[in-house]
Phi, psi and omega in degrees: 000138180281178180287153180238144178240133181250126175236124175286140182296333184276012170281347178267118186281333185197172176240107014269153170205172180221153171234120183269145179215160178239158182209162179256132184216115181063033180078001178251147174277130177237177179219155174219175175213158171249131177256129168256104187222123180056043173067027174228159182243139181223147180236137179222156170286138181275078181212120173299148181273358174266308178230154178285062181235155173287149187284326183275129176287305176263148183309119171070025169251096182256338186267150171286175186307322181275358180055034177254346184217153170274141183230142173280115181299329183296311186222010173081013181297144182253128183240143173284124182298329187278336183235345185078001181288130176286113184268339184199138182123186185295343181249022183309128179099341177279169180230147175296150178285126184278134175260148182293120183234126177246133187253120179246178186301314181240006176207170186240145177232119177256127176248120183270000000 
């Protein structure tokens, strides 16, 4: 069994919003994030599909100004929150890596 990250649902302050977390993989610190979008939760590895960089420029800032899409702060790739699919940018057509997410009554569990 992999490592598990527990996030309380009340950590999400609005819809849409995100919660970033870190985990260890192969002895290295990595990050992921959970998106609360249109009353549903989605978990992704925090890694752009164009370059091996984290998506958020400021910590836990994943949405563009209108809060409709996830945006890579490095080069502006636009991702659909509900699928992780890159809609526009140098990685168009690729998808963010989905992480295993279990939704319970008051918390979320991500298994790496």
